[in-house]
All heavy atoms as a GROMACS GRO file, in nm:
protein
  522
    1MET      N    1  -6.704  -1.190   2.103
    1MET     CA    2  -6.562  -1.160   2.084
    1MET      C    3  -6.490  -1.195   2.212
    1MET      O    4  -6.532  -1.160   2.322
    1MET     CB    5  -6.549  -1.010   2.049
    1MET     CG    6  -6.408  -0.968   2.024
    1MET     SD    7  -6.379  -0.794   1.990
    1MET     CE    8  -6.494  -0.753   1.864
    2SER      N    9  -6.381  -1.262   2.199
    2SER     CA   10  -6.302  -1.299   2.317
    2SER      C   11  -6.235  -1.176   2.378
    2SER      O   12  -6.218  -1.074   2.312
    2SER     CB   13  -6.197  -1.403   2.280
    2SER     OG   14  -6.091  -1.342   2.210
    3LYS      N   15  -6.197  -1.189   2.502
    3LYS     CA   16  -6.131  -1.076   2.571
    3LYS      C   17  -5.999  -1.040   2.501
    3LYS      O   18  -5.970  -0.923   2.484
    3LYS     CB   19  -6.108  -1.111   2.717
    3LYS     CG   20  -6.049  -0.997   2.794
    3LYS     CD   21  -6.045  -1.020   2.941
    3LYS     CE   22  -5.986  -0.896   3.007
    3LYS     NZ   23  -6.026  -0.879   3.143
    4ALA      N   24  -5.924  -1.140   2.457
    4ALA     CA   25  -5.796  -1.115   2.392
    4ALA      C   26  -5.820  -1.040   2.259
    4ALA      O   27  -5.745  -0.947   2.226
    4ALA     CB   28  -5.721  -1.244   2.364
    5ALA      N   29  -5.922  -1.078   2.184
    5ALA     CA   30  -5.952  -1.011   2.058
    5ALA      C   31  -5.997  -0.868   2.083
    5ALA      O   32  -5.959  -0.777   2.009
    5ALA     CB   33  -6.062  -1.086   1.982
    6SER      N   34  -6.075  -0.846   2.189
    6SER     CA   35  -6.120  -0.711   2.223
    6SER      C   36  -6.002  -0.623   2.263
    6SER      O   37  -5.993  -0.508   2.219
    6SER     CB   38  -6.220  -0.718   2.337
    6SER     OG   39  -6.261  -0.590   2.376
    7VAL      N   40  -5.910  -0.676   2.343
    7VAL     CA   41  -5.792  -0.601   2.384
    7VAL      C   42  -5.707  -0.568   2.261
    7VAL      O   43  -5.660  -0.455   2.245
    7VAL     CB   44  -5.710  -0.678   2.489
    7VAL    CG1   45  -5.573  -0.614   2.512
    7VAL    CG2   46  -5.788  -0.686   2.621
    8ALA      N   47  -5.686  -0.665   2.173
    8ALA     CA   48  -5.610  -0.641   2.052
    8ALA      C   49  -5.674  -0.535   1.964
    8ALA      O   50  -5.602  -0.447   1.910
    8ALA     CB   51  -5.594  -0.771   1.974
    9ARG      N   52  -5.804  -0.538   1.954
    9ARG     CA   53  -5.874  -0.437   1.874
    9ARG      C   54  -5.855  -0.298   1.932
    9ARG      O   55  -5.825  -0.202   1.860
    9ARG     CB   56  -6.022  -0.472   1.868
    9ARG     CG   57  -6.105  -0.378   1.785
    9ARG     CD   58  -6.248  -0.429   1.771
    9ARG     NE   59  -6.331  -0.323   1.723
    9ARG     CZ   60  -6.407  -0.243   1.801
    9ARG    NH1   61  -6.413  -0.266   1.931
    9ARG    NH2   62  -6.477  -0.147   1.749
   10HIS      N   63  -5.867  -0.286   2.064
   10HIS     CA   64  -5.850  -0.157   2.129
   10HIS      C   65  -5.705  -0.108   2.119
   10HIS      O   66  -5.682   0.012   2.100
   10HIS     CB   67  -5.896  -0.165   2.274
   10HIS     CG   68  -6.043  -0.163   2.289
   10HIS    ND1   69  -6.122  -0.273   2.265
   10HIS    CD2   70  -6.128  -0.062   2.322
   10HIS    CE1   71  -6.248  -0.242   2.284
   10HIS    NE2   72  -6.256  -0.114   2.319
   11LEU      N   73  -5.611  -0.196   2.134
   11LEU     CA   74  -5.469  -0.158   2.119
   11LEU      C   75  -5.439  -0.112   1.978
   11LEU      O   76  -5.364  -0.017   1.957
   11LEU     CB   77  -5.378  -0.274   2.159
   11LEU     CG   78  -5.369  -0.302   2.310
   11LEU    CD1   79  -5.286  -0.428   2.334
   11LEU    CD2   80  -5.312  -0.184   2.385
   12GLY      N   81  -5.495  -0.181   1.880
   12GLY     CA   82  -5.476  -0.142   1.739
   12GLY      C   83  -5.535  -0.005   1.714
   12GLY      O   84  -5.475   0.079   1.647
   13HIS      N   85  -5.652   0.019   1.770
   13HIS     CA   86  -5.718   0.150   1.753
   13HIS      C   87  -5.630   0.259   1.816
   13HIS      O   88  -5.609   0.364   1.755
   13HIS     CB   89  -5.857   0.148   1.816
   13HIS     CG   90  -5.927   0.278   1.815
   13HIS    ND1   91  -5.980   0.332   1.700
   13HIS    CD2   92  -5.951   0.367   1.916
   13HIS    CE1   93  -6.033   0.449   1.731
   13HIS    NE2   94  -6.017   0.472   1.859
   14ALA      N   95  -5.582   0.234   1.937
   14ALA     CA   96  -5.498   0.331   2.005
   14ALA      C   97  -5.369   0.360   1.927
   14ALA      O   98  -5.328   0.475   1.913
   14ALA     CB   99  -5.464   0.284   2.145
   15ALA      N  100  -5.310   0.254   1.874
   15ALA     CA  101  -5.186   0.272   1.795
   15ALA      C  102  -5.212   0.355   1.669
   15ALA      O  103  -5.133   0.444   1.635
   15ALA     CB  104  -5.129   0.135   1.759
   16ARG      N  105  -5.322   0.328   1.602
   16ARG     CA  106  -5.356   0.406   1.481
   16ARG      C  107  -5.379   0.555   1.518
   16ARG      O  108  -5.337   0.643   1.443
   16ARG     CB  109  -5.479   0.348   1.414
   16ARG     CG  110  -5.449   0.218   1.337
   16ARG     CD  111  -5.567   0.175   1.252
   16ARG     NE  112  -5.685   0.146   1.331
   16ARG     CZ  113  -5.712   0.028   1.389
   16ARG    NH1  114  -5.626  -0.070   1.376
   16ARG    NH2  115  -5.821   0.012   1.458
   17MET      N  116  -5.446   0.578   1.629
   17MET     CA  117  -5.471   0.715   1.671
   17MET      C  118  -5.338   0.788   1.701
   17MET      O  119  -5.324   0.906   1.672
   17MET     CB  120  -5.560   0.719   1.795
   17MET     CG  121  -5.701   0.668   1.767
   17MET     SD  122  -5.795   0.775   1.656
   17MET     CE  123  -5.825   0.912   1.764
   18LEU      N  124  -5.242   0.718   1.763
   18LEU     CA  125  -5.116   0.780   1.796
   18LEU      C  126  -5.039   0.826   1.674
   18LEU      O  127  -4.970   0.926   1.679
   18LEU     CB  128  -5.030   0.682   1.878
   18LEU     CG  129  -5.071   0.664   2.024
   18LEU    CD1  130  -4.991   0.552   2.089
   18LEU    CD2  131  -5.054   0.794   2.102
   19VAL      N  132  -5.047   0.750   1.567
   19VAL     CA  133  -4.971   0.785   1.448
   19VAL      C  134  -5.059   0.858   1.345
   19VAL      O  135  -5.014   0.890   1.236
   19VAL     CB  136  -4.905   0.662   1.380
   19VAL    CG1  137  -4.800   0.604   1.472
   19VAL    CG2  138  -5.005   0.558   1.340
   20GLY      N  139  -5.183   0.887   1.378
   20GLY     CA  140  -5.268   0.969   1.296
   20GLY      C  141  -5.339   0.896   1.184
   20GLY      O  142  -5.381   0.957   1.088
   21ILE      N  143  -5.352   0.766   1.193
   21ILE     CA  144  -5.426   0.692   1.092
   21ILE      C  145  -5.572   0.685   1.135
   21ILE      O  146  -5.601   0.638   1.243
   21ILE     CB  147  -5.369   0.549   1.073
   21ILE    CG1  148  -5.225   0.556   1.026
   21ILE    CG2  149  -5.455   0.467   0.975
   21ILE    CD1  150  -5.155   0.422   1.019
   22PRO      N  151  -5.662   0.734   1.055
   22PRO     CA  152  -5.803   0.736   1.092
   22PRO      C  153  -5.865   0.598   1.100
   22PRO      O  154  -5.819   0.503   1.036
   22PRO     CB  155  -5.868   0.817   0.981
   22PRO     CG  156  -5.778   0.800   0.863
   22PRO     CD  157  -5.639   0.788   0.920
   23ASP      N  158  -5.970   0.583   1.181
   23ASP     CA  159  -6.037   0.457   1.202
   23ASP      C  160  -6.164   0.452   1.115
   23ASP      O  161  -6.270   0.504   1.156
   23ASP     CB  162  -6.069   0.438   1.347
   23ASP     CG  163  -6.116   0.301   1.381
   23ASP    OD1  164  -6.134   0.218   1.290
   23ASP    OD2  165  -6.139   0.274   1.500
   24TYR      N  166  -6.156   0.392   1.000
   24TYR     CA  167  -6.267   0.386   0.906
   24TYR      C  168  -6.386   0.311   0.961
   24TYR      O  169  -6.500   0.353   0.942
   24TYR     CB  170  -6.220   0.325   0.774
   24TYR     CG  171  -6.328   0.322   0.667
   24TYR    CD1  172  -6.372   0.439   0.608
   24TYR    CD2  173  -6.383   0.203   0.625
   24TYR    CE1  174  -6.469   0.438   0.510
   24TYR    CE2  175  -6.481   0.198   0.529
   24TYR     CZ  176  -6.523   0.318   0.471
   24TYR     OH  177  -6.620   0.315   0.374
   25GLU      N  178  -6.365   0.203   1.031
   25GLU     CA  179  -6.475   0.124   1.084
   25GLU      C  180  -6.558   0.204   1.186
   25GLU      O  181  -6.681   0.196   1.184
   25GLU     CB  182  -6.423  -0.005   1.148
   25GLU     CG  183  -6.365  -0.106   1.050
   25GLU     CD  184  -6.222  -0.072   1.008
   25GLU    OE1  185  -6.154   0.003   1.080
   25GLU    OE2  186  -6.183  -0.119   0.900
   26THR      N  187  -6.492   0.285   1.266
   26THR     CA  188  -6.564   0.369   1.361
   26THR      C  189  -6.645   0.476   1.288
   26THR      O  190  -6.759   0.504   1.324
   26THR     CB  191  -6.464   0.437   1.459
   26THR    OG1  192  -6.395   0.334   1.530
   26THR    CG2  193  -6.535   0.526   1.558
   27TYR      N  194  -6.588   0.530   1.184
   27TYR     CA  195  -6.657   0.631   1.101
   27TYR      C  196  -6.783   0.567   1.039
   27TYR      O  197  -6.893   0.626   1.046
   27TYR     CB  198  -6.565   0.684   0.994
   27TYR     CG  199  -6.638   0.745   0.874
   27TYR    CD1  200  -6.700   0.866   0.884
   27TYR    CD2  201  -6.645   0.674   0.753
   27TYR    CE1  202  -6.770   0.921   0.778
   27TYR    CE2  203  -6.714   0.729   0.647
   27TYR     CZ  204  -6.778   0.851   0.658
   27TYR     OH  205  -6.846   0.903   0.550
   28VAL      N  206  -6.771   0.450   0.982
   28VAL     CA  207  -6.886   0.384   0.917
   28VAL      C  208  -6.994   0.356   1.020
   28VAL      O  209  -7.113   0.384   0.995
   28VAL     CB  210  -6.842   0.255   0.844
   28VAL    CG1  211  -6.964   0.175   0.796
   28VAL    CG2  212  -6.752   0.287   0.726
   29ALA      N  213  -6.956   0.304   1.136
   29ALA     CA  214  -7.053   0.275   1.241
   29ALA      C  215  -7.124   0.403   1.285
   29ALA      O  216  -7.246   0.405   1.305
   29ALA     CB  217  -6.986   0.206   1.359
   30HIS      N  218  -7.050   0.510   1.300
   30HIS     CA  219  -7.108   0.638   1.340
   30HIS      C  220  -7.207   0.688   1.236
   30HIS      O  221  -7.320   0.732   1.270
   30HIS     CB  222  -6.998   0.743   1.360
   30HIS     CG  223  -7.052   0.883   1.374
   30HIS    ND1  224  -7.102   0.931   1.492
   30HIS    CD2  225  -7.064   0.983   1.285
   30HIS    CE1  226  -7.144   1.056   1.474
   30HIS    NE2  227  -7.120   1.089   1.349
   31MET      N  228  -7.167   0.681   1.110
   31MET     CA  229  -7.255   0.730   1.002
   31MET      C  230  -7.384   0.649   0.996
   31MET      O  231  -7.492   0.704   0.977
   31MET     CB  232  -7.183   0.728   0.868
   31MET     CG  233  -7.073   0.831   0.856
   31MET     SD  234  -7.132   1.001   0.869
   31MET     CE  235  -7.222   1.018   0.713
   32GLN      N  236  -7.374   0.518   1.009
   32GLN     CA  237  -7.491   0.433   1.003
   32GLN      C  238  -7.584   0.458   1.120
   32GLN      O  239  -7.707   0.454   1.107
   32GLN     CB  240  -7.451   0.286   0.997
   32GLN     CG  241  -7.387   0.251   0.865
   32GLN     CD  242  -7.328   0.110   0.863
   32GLN    OE1  243  -7.306   0.049   0.966
   32GLN    NE2  244  -7.301   0.060   0.742
   33LEU      N  245  -7.528   0.487   1.237
   33LEU     CA  246  -7.609   0.507   1.356
   33LEU      C  247  -7.668   0.647   1.363
   33LEU      O  248  -7.787   0.666   1.391
   33LEU     CB  249  -7.525   0.481   1.482
   33LEU     CG  250  -7.594   0.496   1.616
   33LEU    CD1  251  -7.706   0.391   1.630
   33LEU    CD2  252  -7.495   0.483   1.729
   34ARG      N  253  -7.583   0.747   1.339
   34ARG     CA  254  -7.626   0.887   1.361
   34ARG      C  255  -7.672   0.961   1.236
   34ARG      O  256  -7.744   1.059   1.246
   34ARG     CB  257  -7.509   0.968   1.421
   34ARG     CG  258  -7.458   0.912   1.550
   34ARG     CD  259  -7.555   0.938   1.661
   34ARG     NE  260  -7.496   0.890   1.786
   34ARG     CZ  261  -7.565   0.875   1.896
   34ARG    NH1  262  -7.692   0.903   1.898
   34ARG    NH2  263  -7.505   0.831   2.003
   35HIS      N  264  -7.628   0.916   1.119
   35HIS     CA  265  -7.661   0.984   0.993
   35HIS      C  266  -7.700   0.885   0.884
   35HIS      O  267  -7.640   0.882   0.776
   35HIS     CB  268  -7.541   1.069   0.948
   35HIS     CG  269  -7.484   1.155   1.052
   35HIS    ND1  270  -7.540   1.274   1.092
   35HIS    CD2  271  -7.370   1.142   1.128
   35HIS    CE1  272  -7.469   1.327   1.190
   35HIS    NE2  273  -7.364   1.248   1.212
   36PRO      N  274  -7.800   0.801   0.911
   36PRO     CA  275  -7.836   0.695   0.814
   36PRO      C  276  -7.885   0.750   0.678
   36PRO      O  277  -7.882   0.676   0.580
   36PRO     CB  278  -7.947   0.617   0.886
   36PRO     CG  279  -8.003   0.715   0.982
   36PRO     CD  280  -7.891   0.804   1.023
   37ASP      N  281  -7.925   0.875   0.675
   37ASP     CA  282  -7.974   0.933   0.552
   37ASP      C  283  -7.863   0.990   0.463
   37ASP      O  284  -7.888   1.030   0.349
   37ASP     CB  285  -8.076   1.045   0.582
   37ASP     CG  286  -8.015   1.153   0.671
   37ASP    OD1  287  -7.934   1.119   0.760
   37ASP    OD2  288  -8.046   1.272   0.651
   38GLN      N  289  -7.740   0.993   0.515
   38GLN     CA  290  -7.627   1.048   0.439
   38GLN      C  291  -7.540   0.936   0.382
   38GLN      O  292  -7.526   0.832   0.446
   38GLN     CB  293  -7.545   1.140   0.528
   38GLN     CG  294  -7.621   1.260   0.575
   38GLN     CD  295  -7.537   1.350   0.666
   38GLN    OE1  296  -7.416   1.334   0.678
   38GLN    NE2  297  -7.602   1.443   0.732
   39PRO      N  298  -7.480   0.959   0.268
   39PRO     CA  299  -7.391   0.856   0.209
   39PRO      C  300  -7.264   0.840   0.291
   39PRO      O  301  -7.215   0.935   0.353
   39PRO     CB  302  -7.360   0.908   0.069
   39PRO     CG  303  -7.381   1.055   0.078
   39PRO     CD  304  -7.488   1.077   0.182
   40VAL      N  305  -7.210   0.718   0.292
   40VAL     CA  306  -7.085   0.688   0.360
   40VAL      C  307  -6.972   0.692   0.258
   40VAL      O  308  -6.982   0.633   0.152
   40VAL     CB  309  -7.092   0.546   0.425
   40VAL    CG1  310  -6.961   0.508   0.489
   40VAL    CG2  311  -7.206   0.540   0.528
   41MET      N  312  -6.868   0.767   0.292
   41MET     CA  313  -6.752   0.776   0.201
   41MET      C  314  -6.683   0.640   0.190
   41MET      O  315  -6.687   0.559   0.285
   41MET     CB  316  -6.649   0.875   0.258
   41MET     CG  317  -6.690   1.019   0.253
   41MET     SD  318  -6.557   1.129   0.308
   41MET     CE  319  -6.580   1.124   0.486
   42SER      N  320  -6.623   0.617   0.076
   42SER     CA  321  -6.540   0.497   0.059
   42SER      C  322  -6.417   0.514   0.146
   42SER      O  323  -6.385   0.625   0.194
   42SER     CB  324  -6.497   0.481  -0.089
   42SER     OG  325  -6.404   0.585  -0.121
   43TYR      N  326  -6.342   0.405   0.167
   43TYR     CA  327  -6.222   0.416   0.250
   43TYR      C  328  -6.124   0.517   0.190
   43TYR      O  329  -6.065   0.599   0.262
   43TYR     CB  330  -6.150   0.281   0.266
   43TYR     CG  331  -6.026   0.293   0.347
   43TYR    CD1  332  -6.031   0.297   0.488
   43TYR    CD2  333  -5.901   0.305   0.288
   43TYR    CE1  334  -5.917   0.311   0.565
   43TYR    CE2  335  -5.786   0.320   0.363
   43TYR     CZ  336  -5.795   0.325   0.502
   43TYR     OH  337  -5.684   0.340   0.576
   44LYS      N  338  -6.110   0.516   0.057
   44LYS     CA  339  -6.019   0.606  -0.010
   44LYS      C  340  -6.063   0.751   0.012
   44LYS      O  341  -5.980   0.838   0.043
   44LYS     CB  342  -6.013   0.572  -0.159
   44LYS     CG  343  -5.909   0.649  -0.236
   44LYS     CD  344  -5.904   0.598  -0.379
   44LYS     CE  345  -5.798   0.670  -0.460
   44LYS     NZ  346  -5.790   0.618  -0.596
   45GLU      N  347  -6.191   0.780  -0.004
   45GLU     CA  348  -6.243   0.915   0.016
   45GLU      C  349  -6.221   0.957   0.163
   45GLU      O  350  -6.182   1.070   0.191
   45GLU     CB  351  -6.392   0.921  -0.017
   45GLU     CG  352  -6.423   0.906  -0.162
   45GLU     CD  353  -6.572   0.883  -0.186
   45GLU    OE1  354  -6.640   0.822  -0.101
   45GLU    OE2  355  -6.619   0.928  -0.291
   46PHE      N  356  -6.253   0.867   0.255
   46PHE     CA  357  -6.237   0.894   0.398
   46PHE      C  358  -6.094   0.926   0.432
   46PHE      O  359  -6.063   1.022   0.503
   46PHE     CB  360  -6.287   0.773   0.479
   46PHE     CG  361  -6.262   0.785   0.627
   46PHE    CD1  362  -6.340   0.866   0.705
   46PHE    CD2  363  -6.161   0.712   0.686
   46PHE    CE1  364  -6.316   0.878   0.840
   46PHE    CE2  365  -6.137   0.721   0.822
   46PHE     CZ  366  -6.217   0.804   0.900
   47PHE      N  367  -6.001   0.843   0.384
   47PHE     CA  368  -5.859   0.865   0.414
   47PHE      C  369  -5.811   0.998   0.362
   47PHE      O  370  -5.743   1.073   0.433
   47PHE     CB  371  -5.776   0.749   0.355
   47PHE     CG  372  -5.631   0.757   0.397
   47PHE    CD1  373  -5.593   0.702   0.517
   47PHE    CD2  374  -5.537   0.816   0.317
   47PHE    CE1  375  -5.460   0.708   0.558
   47PHE    CE2  376  -5.405   0.824   0.355
   47PHE     CZ  377  -5.365   0.768   0.476
   48ARG      N  378  -5.850   1.032   0.240
   48ARG     CA  379  -5.809   1.160   0.181
   48ARG      C  380  -5.867   1.276   0.259
   48ARG      O  381  -5.800   1.377   0.283
   48ARG     CB  382  -5.849   1.168   0.035
   48ARG     CG  383  -5.760   1.087  -0.053
   48ARG     CD  384  -5.792   1.110  -0.198
   48ARG     NE  385  -5.702   1.030  -0.279
   48ARG     CZ  386  -5.721   1.010  -0.408
   48ARG    NH1  387  -5.824   1.064  -0.470
   48ARG    NH2  388  -5.637   0.937  -0.475
   49GLU      N  389  -5.993   1.266   0.300
   49GLU     CA  390  -6.058   1.372   0.376
   49GLU      C  391  -5.987   1.392   0.511
   49GLU      O  392  -5.961   1.505   0.552
   49GLU     CB  393  -6.206   1.339   0.397
   49GLU     CG  394  -6.288   1.456   0.452
   49GLU     CD  395  -6.283   1.464   0.602
   49GLU    OE1  396  -6.264   1.360   0.671
   49GLU    OE2  397  -6.298   1.576   0.655
   50ARG      N  398  -5.955   1.283   0.577
   50ARG     CA  399  -5.886   1.292   0.708
   50ARG      C  400  -5.745   1.346   0.692
   50ARG      O  401  -5.696   1.425   0.773
   50ARG     CB  402  -5.880   1.155   0.776
   50ARG     CG  403  -6.013   1.104   0.822
   50ARG     CD  404  -6.068   1.175   0.945
   50ARG     NE  405  -6.125   1.305   0.913
   50ARG     CZ  406  -6.116   1.415   0.987
   50ARG    NH1  407  -6.054   1.416   1.099
   50ARG    NH2  408  -6.169   1.529   0.949
   51GLN      N  409  -5.678   1.304   0.583
   51GLN     CA  410  -5.546   1.355   0.555
   51GLN      C  411  -5.549   1.505   0.530
   51GLN      O  412  -5.466   1.580   0.580
   51GLN     CB  413  -5.488   1.279   0.434
   51GLN     CG  414  -5.341   1.287   0.419
   51GLN     CD  415  -5.292   1.193   0.310
   51GLN    OE1  416  -5.358   1.178   0.206
   51GLN    NE2  417  -5.178   1.133   0.329
   52GLN      N  418  -5.645   1.549   0.453
   52GLN     CA  419  -5.665   1.690   0.422
   52GLN      C  420  -5.692   1.767   0.551
   52GLN      O  421  -5.637   1.875   0.574
   52GLN     CB  422  -5.780   1.709   0.325
   52GLN     CG  423  -5.813   1.852   0.292
   52GLN     CD  424  -5.711   1.918   0.203
   52GLN    OE1  425  -5.633   1.851   0.135
   52GLN    NE2  426  -5.711   2.048   0.202
   53ALA      N  427  -5.775   1.715   0.637
   53ALA     CA  428  -5.810   1.782   0.762
   53ALA      C  429  -5.687   1.792   0.854
   53ALA      O  430  -5.670   1.891   0.924
   53ALA     CB  431  -5.923   1.707   0.834
   54ARG      N  432  -5.604   1.691   0.851
   54ARG     CA  433  -5.487   1.690   0.939
   54ARG      C  434  -5.373   1.775   0.888
   54ARG      O  435  -5.308   1.847   0.963
   54ARG     CB  436  -5.438   1.547   0.960
   54ARG     CG  437  -5.321   1.538   1.055
   54ARG     CD  438  -5.281   1.393   1.077
   54ARG     NE  439  -5.162   1.388   1.160
   54ARG     CZ  440  -5.160   1.342   1.283
   54ARG    NH1  441  -5.271   1.298   1.338
   54ARG    NH2  442  -5.049   1.341   1.350
   55TYR      N  443  -5.345   1.767   0.758
   55TYR     CA  444  -5.226   1.830   0.704
   55TYR      C  445  -5.254   1.953   0.618
   55TYR      O  446  -5.162   2.027   0.585
   55TYR     CB  447  -5.143   1.731   0.624
   55TYR     CG  448  -5.094   1.617   0.706
   55TYR    CD1  449  -5.143   1.489   0.688
   55TYR    CD2  450  -5.000   1.636   0.805
   55TYR    CE1  451  -5.100   1.382   0.765
   55TYR    CE2  452  -4.954   1.533   0.884
   55TYR     CZ  453  -5.003   1.404   0.861
   55TYR     OH  454  -4.960   1.300   0.938
   56GLY      N  455  -5.378   1.975   0.578
   56GLY     CA  456  -5.410   2.089   0.493
   56GLY      C  457  -5.355   2.072   0.353
   56GLY      O  458  -5.330   1.962   0.306
   57GLY      N  459  -5.337   2.181   0.284
   57GLY     CA  460  -5.288   2.178   0.147
   57GLY      C  461  -5.401   2.145   0.052
   57GLY      O  462  -5.516   2.123   0.092
   58ASN      N  463  -5.370   2.140  -0.073
   58ASN     CA  464  -5.472   2.113  -0.173
   58ASN      C  465  -5.462   1.976  -0.234
   58ASN      O  466  -5.520   1.947  -0.335
   58ASN     CB  467  -5.462   2.220  -0.284
   58ASN     CG  468  -5.330   2.220  -0.353
   58ASN    OD1  469  -5.244   2.135  -0.326
   58ASN    ND2  470  -5.308   2.315  -0.441
   59GLY      N  471  -5.384   1.887  -0.170
   59GLY     CA  472  -5.368   1.753  -0.220
   59GLY      C  473  -5.266   1.739  -0.329
   59GLY      O  474  -5.247   1.634  -0.386
   60LYS      N  475  -5.198   1.849  -0.361
   60LYS     CA  476  -5.098   1.847  -0.467
   60LYS      C  477  -4.960   1.874  -0.411
   60LYS      O  478  -4.882   1.948  -0.466
   60LYS     CB  479  -5.133   1.950  -0.575
   60LYS     CG  480  -5.264   1.921  -0.643
   60LYS     CD  481  -5.299   2.023  -0.748
   60LYS     CE  482  -5.433   1.989  -0.809
   60LYS     NZ  483  -5.480   2.090  -0.898
   61GLY      N  484  -4.934   1.814  -0.296
   61GLY     CA  485  -4.802   1.832  -0.235
   61GLY      C  486  -4.796   1.944  -0.134
   61GLY      O  487  -4.700   1.958  -0.062
   62GLY      N  488  -4.898   2.030  -0.133
   62GLY     CA  489  -4.898   2.140  -0.037
   62GLY      C  490  -4.932   2.092   0.102
   62GLY      O  491  -5.021   2.014   0.124
   63MET      N  492  -4.856   2.137   0.199
   63MET     CA  493  -4.882   2.100   0.337
   63MET      C  494  -4.874   2.228   0.421
   63MET      O  495  -4.798   2.317   0.390
   63MET     CB  496  -4.783   1.999   0.388
   63MET     CG  497  -4.799   1.862   0.326
   63MET     SD  498  -4.677   1.744   0.385
   63MET     CE  499  -4.706   1.742   0.560
   64ARG      N  500  -4.949   2.228   0.528
   64ARG     CA  501  -4.935   2.340   0.618
   64ARG      C  502  -4.863   2.290   0.743
   64ARG      O  503  -4.864   2.171   0.774
   64ARG     CB  504  -5.071   2.396   0.657
   64ARG     CG  505  -5.158   2.301   0.736
   64ARG     CD  506  -5.289   2.371   0.772
   64ARG     NE  507  -5.376   2.279   0.839
   64ARG     CZ  508  -5.379   2.255   0.969
   64ARG    NH1  509  -5.296   2.320   1.048
   64ARG    NH2  510  -5.461   2.167   1.023
   65CYS      N  511  -4.804   2.379   0.811
   65CYS     CA  512  -4.735   2.343   0.935
   65CYS      C  513  -4.816   2.399   1.051
   65CYS      O  514  -4.843   2.518   1.055
   65CYS     CB  515  -4.594   2.401   0.935
   65CYS     SG  516  -4.506   2.367   1.090
   66CYS      N  517  -4.851   2.314   1.142
   66CYS     CA  518  -4.923   2.353   1.263
   66CYS      C  519  -5.058   2.403   1.228
   66CYS      O  520  -5.119   2.488   1.226
   66CYS     CB  521  -4.844   2.452   1.346
   66CYS     SG  522  -4.678   2.391   1.377
   0.00000   0.00000   0.00000
């Protein structure tokens, strides 16, 4: 990977973290390395789980504050 591509990847990751968008690729790599015996969630499942963890509620419009 070129240095420019690496910098762009890291900047993209940082930007996603700032706005609260989870990094699916990092999750998949972690699961494969640390938990190879467990199933990996699909992107849709992962996004919903992270959204639930961040905002709470039951997924039907309910949100918690703080």
